[in-house]
C-alpha positions in Angstrom: 0.0 -0.1 -0.1 1.3 3.4 -1.1 2.6 5.7 1.6 3.2 9.3 2.1 6.0 10.8 4.2 5.9 14.4 5.9 9.4 15.6 6.4 10.0 18.7 8.6 13.2 20.5 7.7 14.5 23.3 10.0 17.5 25.1 8.2 20.1 27.1 10.1 19.1 30.8 10.1 19.5 32.3 6.8 20.1 28.9 5.0 16.6 27.9 3.8 17.5 28.6 0.2 20.6 26.5 0.4 18.4 23.8 1.8 16.0 24.2 -1.1 18.4 24.0 -3.5 20.2 20.8 -2.1 16.9 19.1 -1.7 16.3 19.6 -5.6 19.6 18.1 -6.5 19.1 15.0 -4.2 15.6 14.7 -5.6 16.7 15.2 -9.2 19.5 12.9 -9.0 18.6 10.2 -6.4 14.9 10.1 -6.8 14.5 8.4 -10.1 16.9 5.7 -9.2 15.1 4.7 -6.1 12.9 1.5 -6.2 9.6 2.4 -5.0 9.9 6.5 -4.7 6.7 8.0 -6.5 7.9 11.5 -6.2 7.8 14.4 -3.8 6.6 18.1 -3.4 8.4 20.8 -1.1 6.4 23.6 0.7 7.5 26.7 2.7 6.3 27.3 6.1 4.7 31.0 6.3 5.5 31.7 9.7 8.7 30.1 9.8 11.2 31.2 6.8 13.7 28.7 7.6 11.5 25.8 7.7 10.7 23.6 4.4 7.9 20.6 4.7 8.6 17.7 2.1 5.9 15.3 1.3 7.1 12.3 -0.4 5.2 9.3 -1.9 6.4 5.6 -1.8 5.0 2.7 -3.1 5.3 0.9 0.4 6.8 1.5 3.7 9.2 -1.3 3.0 10.4 0.5 0.0 10.8 3.5 2.0 12.6 1.8 4.8 15.0 0.1 2.4 16.0 3.5 0.8 16.8 5.1 4.4 19.1 2.1 5.2 21.0 2.5 2.0 21.3 6.1 2.5 22.4 5.8 6.2 25.0 3.5 5.0 26.2 5.6 1.9 26.1 8.8 4.2 24.0 10.2 1.1 22.2 12.7 3.2 25.3 14.1 5.3 25.5 17.4 3.3 21.8 18.0 4.1 22.3 17.2 8.0 24.9 20.0 8.1 22.4 22.5 7.0 19.7 21.8 9.5 19.5 23.4 12.8 17.8 20.5 14.3 17.4 16.9 13.2 14.6 16.4 10.5 11.1 15.0 11.7 9.5 12.5 9.5 5.9 11.5 9.7 4.9 8.2 7.9 1.3 8.0 6.6 -1.2 6.0 4.9 -5.0 6.2 3.8 -7.3 4.6 6.3 -8.6 1.3 4.9 
């Protein structure tokens, strides 16, 4: 069953544009290669100029978990982590049956 992941990303002060650019590059270069990745959309938070929200869609929770494990092992998100003021928060959701 398809899932969505709501990811909250809080950039260090004044670095949101850099965060946005890096996310775009990551999705463009890694997204199409990821098994089960269906796409994502990024949003700005109106009352927090340093925060972005990404909503990603995956074919299954298992596909996302496999991707996250591979990415952690390869340190694929290391440049992203350096821009963040706090660790990102991810909420995994699916439609009610």
